[in-house]
C-alpha positions in Angstrom: 167.0 49.5 302.5 164.2 52.1 302.5 161.5 52.0 305.1 158.5 51.6 302.9 156.0 52.0 305.7 157.6 55.3 306.6 157.7 56.5 303.0 154.0 55.6 302.6 153.3 58.3 305.2 154.4 60.8 302.5 151.3 59.9 300.5 148.1 61.1 302.3 146.0 59.6 299.5 146.6 56.2 301.2 144.5 57.4 304.1 141.4 57.7 302.0 141.9 55.4 299.0 143.5 52.2 297.9 145.2 53.9 295.0 146.3 51.6 292.2 146.2 53.9 289.2 149.7 55.2 289.1 150.1 54.6 285.3 147.3 57.2 284.9 148.1 59.9 287.5 150.3 59.4 290.5 149.6 61.4 293.7 152.4 63.7 294.7 154.2 63.1 298.0 154.3 65.6 300.8 157.9 66.9 300.1 156.9 67.8 296.5 153.7 69.5 297.7 155.8 71.5 300.2 158.2 72.8 297.6 155.4 73.9 295.2 153.6 75.6 298.1 156.8 77.5 298.9 157.0 78.7 295.4 153.5 80.1 295.4 154.0 81.6 298.9 157.1 83.4 297.5 155.4 84.8 294.4 152.4 85.8 296.5 154.5 87.8 298.9 157.5 88.8 296.8 156.3 89.0 293.2 159.2 88.7 290.7 162.0 89.4 293.2 162.9 85.7 293.4 163.4 85.4 289.7 167.2 84.6 289.9 166.5 81.9 292.4 163.8 80.3 290.2 166.0 80.5 287.1 168.8 78.8 289.0 166.4 76.0 290.0 165.5 75.5 286.3 169.1 74.8 285.5 169.6 72.7 288.7 166.6 70.6 287.6 168.1 70.2 284.1 171.3 68.9 285.7 169.4 66.6 288.1 167.4 65.1 285.2 170.6 64.6 283.1 172.1 62.6 285.9 168.9 60.7 286.6 168.7 59.4 283.0 172.4 59.0 282.4 172.7 61.9 279.9 176.1 63.4 279.0 175.2 66.7 280.6 172.3 69.1 281.2 172.6 70.6 277.7 170.9 67.5 276.4 167.7 68.2 278.4 164.8 70.5 277.4 161.6 71.1 279.3 158.3 70.7 277.5 154.7 70.7 278.7 154.0 67.1 277.9 155.0 63.8 276.3 153.0 64.8 273.2 154.8 68.1 272.8 158.2 66.4 273.0 157.2 63.7 270.5 155.9 66.4 268.1 159.3 68.1 268.3 161.1 64.9 267.4 158.6 64.0 264.6 159.1 67.3 262.9 162.8 66.8 262.9 163.0 63.2 261.9 160.0 62.3 259.8 161.4 63.4 256.5 164.7 61.6 257.0 163.3 58.1 256.2 160.7 55.5 257.2 159.6 55.5 260.8 158.9 52.1 262.5 156.6 52.1 265.5 154.0 49.5 266.8 150.3 49.1 267.3 150.4 49.0 271.1 151.7 52.6 271.5 149.8 55.3 273.4 148.4 57.8 270.8 151.0 60.5 271.8 153.7 58.2 270.5 152.2 57.7 267.0 149.9 60.7 266.2 152.7 63.3 265.8 154.3 61.1 263.1 151.0 60.4 261.4 150.3 64.1 261.4 153.7 64.9 259.8 153.5 62.2 257.1 151.0 59.4 257.5 152.5 57.5 254.6 155.9 57.4 256.2 155.2 55.3 259.3 155.0 51.5 259.6 153.5 49.6 262.5 154.8 46.3 264.0 152.0 44.0 264.9 151.8 42.8 268.6 152.4 39.2 269.4 149.5 37.7 271.4 148.0 41.3 271.4 150.3 42.2 274.4 154.0 42.4 273.4 156.2 43.8 270.7 159.3 41.7 270.0 162.7 43.0 269.0 162.8 40.2 266.4 159.6 41.5 264.8 161.0 45.0 264.6 164.2 43.6 263.1 162.2 41.7 260.5 160.5 44.9 259.3 163.9 46.7 259.3 165.4 44.1 257.0 162.5 44.4 254.6 162.9 48.2 254.5 166.6 48.5 255.2 167.2 51.1 252.5 164.5 53.5 253.6 164.1 52.9 257.4 165.6 55.6 259.5 163.8 55.8 262.9 162.5 53.4 265.5 159.9 54.6 268.0 158.9 52.6 271.1 157.7 53.0 274.6 159.9 51.5 277.3 156.7 50.2 279.0 153.5 49.9 277.1 150.7 51.8 278.8 148.0 49.1 278.3 149.6 45.8 278.9 152.7 46.8 280.9 155.1 45.0 278.5 158.6 46.2 279.2 160.6 46.5 276.0 164.2 45.2 276.0 165.7 48.6 275.2 169.3 47.3 275.5 168.7 44.8 272.7 166.7 47.3 270.6 169.3 50.0 271.1 172.0 47.7 269.8 169.9 46.9 266.8 169.2 50.6 265.9 172.9 51.5 266.5 174.0 48.6 264.2 171.7 49.8 261.5 172.4 53.5 261.9 168.9 54.4 262.9 167.5 57.1 265.2 166.2 55.5 268.4 163.2 57.3 270.0 161.9 56.2 273.3 158.7 57.2 275.2 159.7 56.7 278.8 156.4 57.9 280.3 155.4 54.6 281.9 158.9 53.8 283.2 160.7 56.9 284.3 160.6 57.1 288.1 159.6 53.4 288.4 162.3 51.5 286.6 165.9 51.9 285.9 166.4 54.0 282.7 169.7 55.1 281.2 170.0 56.6 277.8 173.7 55.6 277.4 173.1 52.0 278.4 170.1 51.7 276.0 171.6 53.6 273.1 168.8 56.1 273.1 169.0 59.1 270.7 165.8 60.9 271.7 163.5 60.5 274.8 160.3 62.0 275.9 158.4 61.7 279.2 156.2 63.7 281.6 155.9 64.5 285.3 152.4 63.5 286.4 152.8 59.7 286.3 155.5 57.7 288.0 157.7 60.8 288.4 155.5 62.0 291.3 155.4 65.5 289.9 152.7 67.6 288.3 150.8 68.2 285.1 152.1 70.6 282.5 155.7 69.5 282.6 157.6 67.2 280.3 161.2 66.2 279.5 162.9 66.0 276.1 166.3 64.4 275.8 168.3 64.8 272.6 171.8 63.3 272.2 174.5 65.8 272.1 175.8 65.0 268.6 172.5 66.0 267.1 172.4 69.3 269.0 175.6 70.4 267.3 173.8 70.2 263.9 171.6 73.2 264.2 170.8 73.1 260.4 169.2 69.7 260.4 167.8 69.5 263.9 165.9 72.8 264.2 162.8 73.6 266.3 159.6 74.0 264.3 158.7 76.9 266.6 161.1 79.3 268.2 161.3 82.0 270.8 163.6 84.1 272.9 164.1 81.1 275.2 166.0 79.3 272.4 168.5 82.1 271.7 172.1 81.4 272.6 172.2 84.5 274.8 168.6 84.6 276.0 169.3 87.3 278.6 169.9 89.8 275.9 166.8 91.6 274.4 168.4 93.5 271.5 168.4 90.4 269.3 164.9 90.6 267.7 166.5 91.1 264.3 169.0 88.3 264.4 168.8 84.5 265.0 171.5 83.2 267.3 170.2 79.7 268.1 171.4 77.8 271.2 173.4 74.7 270.5 171.8 73.0 273.5 168.4 71.3 273.9 167.1 74.6 275.3 166.5 75.9 271.8 163.4 73.7 271.7 161.9 75.5 274.7 159.2 78.1 274.2 158.4 81.1 276.4 158.9 81.7 280.1 159.8 78.5 282.1 156.9 77.0 284.0 158.6 77.7 287.3 156.0 75.9 289.7 156.0 72.7 287.6 159.7 72.7 287.2 160.0 73.2 291.0 157.7 70.2 291.5 159.8 68.1 289.2 163.0 69.2 290.9 161.6 68.1 294.3 160.4 64.8 292.8 163.7 63.9 291.2 165.6 64.6 294.5 163.0 62.6 296.4 163.2 59.6 294.1 167.0 59.7 293.9 167.3 59.7 297.6 165.3 56.5 297.8 167.2 55.0 294.9 165.6 53.9 291.6 167.0 50.4 292.0 165.2 50.0 295.3 162.0 51.5 293.8 162.1 49.0 290.9 162.5 46.0 293.1 159.7 47.2 295.4 157.3 47.8 292.5 158.0 44.4 291.0 157.6 42.7 294.3 154.1 44.1 294.8 153.3 43.3 291.2 154.4 39.7 291.8 152.1 39.5 294.8 149.2 40.8 292.6 150.0 38.2 289.9 149.9 35.4 292.6 146.6 36.6 294.0 145.0 36.8 290.6 146.2 33.3 289.9 144.6 32.1 293.1 141.3 33.5 291.9 141.8 32.0 288.4 141.5 35.4 286.8 143.0 35.8 283.3 146.1 38.1 283.2 146.4 39.9 279.8 149.9 41.3 280.5 152.8 39.3 279.3 154.3 37.9 282.5 156.1 34.9 281.2 159.6 36.5 281.3 160.4 38.7 284.3 162.6 41.0 282.3 159.4 42.2 280.5 157.4 42.9 283.6 156.7 46.3 285.0 154.4 48.0 287.5 151.4 47.6 285.2 149.2 44.5 285.3 146.2 44.1 283.0 143.6 41.4 283.7 140.2 40.4 282.5 137.4 39.6 284.9 134.8 37.0 284.1 131.2 37.8 283.1 131.3 41.5 284.0 132.3 44.5 281.8 135.6 46.2 283.0 134.0 49.6 283.2 131.3 48.3 285.6 134.0 46.7 287.8 136.1 49.9 287.8 133.1 52.0 288.8 132.1 49.6 291.6 135.7 49.5 293.0 135.8 53.3 292.9 132.7 53.5 295.1 134.7 51.4 297.6 137.6 53.9 297.4 139.7 51.5 295.3 141.1 53.3 292.3 142.1 51.4 289.2 141.7 52.0 285.4 140.0 50.4 282.4 142.1 49.8 279.4 140.4 48.0 276.5 138.8 44.8 277.6 140.8 44.7 280.8 141.3 46.3 284.2 144.7 47.9 284.7 146.4 47.9 288.1 149.6 50.0 288.4 151.5 49.9 291.7 154.1 52.4 292.9 156.6 51.9 295.7 154.2 53.3 298.3 151.7 50.6 297.7 151.8 47.4 299.7 150.4 43.9 299.9 147.5 45.0 302.0 146.4 47.3 299.1 146.3 44.2 296.9 144.5 42.2 299.5 141.8 44.8 299.8 141.5 45.0 296.0 141.1 41.2 295.7 138.5 41.0 298.5 136.3 43.6 296.9 136.9 42.2 293.4 135.7 38.8 294.6 132.6 40.3 296.1 131.8 42.2 292.9 132.3 39.1 290.7 130.0 37.0 293.0 127.1 39.5 292.8 
């Protein structure tokens, strides 16, 4: 079992703040900082002479990520700059193949790329109780549009309410109906167990600066191997030398020889420092164990739910079934506007987020019950003012 108090020491942010906004931006741990610092030290003192080492780290990171999400191999992994970039790539490939079914709770980066490609080709599942998207409701729309529906898009965890989608059930549904299954894993990767094989995922996008303990400007795109073999129908909208089958050769400016791996979707020189950060973060998380991390996050979230219940504060997140819980809890405070509460908490060095009419608390494994106690003490004082 991990020593959570010892791991907390890897996060200096805890010395200054009660940091409970990991669904927005997660602070990086010391080991990740050290790896990135080494990269900049090397380029400061040695210029491009470490290129081969950096390039090898890119491929090592690709392999680590493939293992981390249960992909077949590293050829199914591409690096992007963000979740939005990855979703745009997928939307450009799939939008014209049939109706796309998404839902109204999604973060804009899940839906806007599809609307941009063809706003008349996407349908939205309505949320139950304004906080959850049921597989039954997705299936209902599929049956109504069975001849034309081709793609289902969903987040594993909804950014606003923290609702965790039953990906296993939804994956079986999409497989049964011969649909493309696209998952935004931004709010779960690094916090909850995620396996593309177990969930039947065809395409996945995520980024590095939330639960993955990494940095801005780095994202991950997963594409199932069988689609990568079909270069004609699954082509990048934009292309560069990076996507060539033999990218190390420079006498190919007059001939397309597209890679049959996910690398064909990468543009330009790899972002070495951000990939270095992601490399360190994946190794750090894997050493702790994602199973342990998920249990820890849910334990602290359970404690928060109990404390909110003690204060009779309305919880907006769907918490009835444990399988749908995550590290995100949204609640609504009485009488005061959420922005006012968030600002007052920040003045007391307690960092949370506003989402809609609620206040979002998102705990990672380095948080503890004392963080929640401090939040509740200050929240009670603010509400009594």
